C-alpha positions in Angstrom: 111.6 91.2 52.3 112.0 94.4 50.1 114.5 97.3 51.3 111.3 99.5 51.7 109.9 97.0 54.6 113.2 96.5 56.1 113.6 100.2 56.5 110.1 100.9 58.0 110.5 98.0 60.0 113.8 99.0 61.3 112.7 102.4 62.1 109.9 101.2 64.4 109.0 104.2 66.3 111.7 106.5 65.2 110.7 109.4 63.3 111.8 109.5 60.0 114.0 112.3 60.9 115.7 110.5 63.8 116.3 107.7 61.7 117.7 109.9 58.9 120.3 111.2 61.1 121.9 107.7 62.4 122.0 106.5 58.8 123.3 110.0 57.4 120.6 110.7 54.9 117.8 113.3 54.4 114.3 112.5 56.5 112.8 113.0 52.8 115.4 110.4 51.2 114.2 107.8 54.1 110.3 108.6 53.3 110.8 107.9 49.8 112.8 104.7 50.1 109.9 103.4 52.5 107.4 104.1 49.7 109.6 101.9 46.9 111.3 104.7 45.2 114.9 104.0 43.9 118.1 105.0 45.8 121.3 105.1 44.7 124.1 103.4 45.4 126.0 105.3 48.4 122.2 105.9 50.2 121.9 101.9 49.6 125.3 101.6 51.4 124.6 103.9 54.2 120.9 101.9 54.8 122.8 98.3 54.6 125.1 99.7 57.1 122.3 100.8 59.3 119.9 97.8 59.1 122.1 96.0 59.0 122.1 94.2 56.0 124.8 91.2 54.8 125.6 92.1 51.4 127.0 89.2 49.1 128.0 89.6 45.6 128.1 87.2 42.8 129.1 88.0 39.4 128.8 86.0 36.7 129.4 86.2 32.8 130.9 89.8 33.1 130.4 92.9 31.1 132.5 91.9 27.7 130.0 92.4 25.1 133.0 93.2 22.7 132.2 90.3 20.1 128.5 92.1 19.8 129.0 95.5 19.8 130.2 97.2 16.7 129.1 100.9 17.6 132.1 102.5 19.2 129.6 104.8 21.2 128.2 101.4 22.8 131.6 100.3 23.4 132.4 103.4 25.5 129.3 103.0 27.2 130.3 99.9 28.3 133.8 100.7 29.5 132.0 103.6 31.7 129.8 100.6 33.1 132.5 98.5 33.9 134.4 101.1 35.7 131.4 102.0 37.7 130.5 98.1 38.8 134.3 98.2 39.7 133.7 101.3 42.0 130.6 99.8 43.2 132.2 96.5 44.0 135.0 98.7 45.8 132.4 100.5 48.0 130.6 97.6 48.8 133.9 95.4 49.5 134.9 98.3 52.1 131.2 98.5 54.1 131.9 94.3 54.1 135.2 94.9 55.9 133.6 97.3 58.4 131.9 94.4 59.6 134.2 91.6 59.9 
């Protein structure tokens, strides 16, 4: 099931404002998510905790593109993505540990 449908189902008869208060986001964000708009990682983690969604993470292959990237700006971009991914994994791990 898609996230927007999960949010709508979980909200039930609650108003968007009530659900937003419970989640810790604004009501506009709840409505936008229900319409299928994208959301950031922080908002996703709050929603995952509220629904709750069991999060599992499997990472194959990694971000090692050193052999194919020659442009230094692309290498820097790859390093930034690796750091962002590592931070996302930390946040997911923290959220999962709250359920254990």
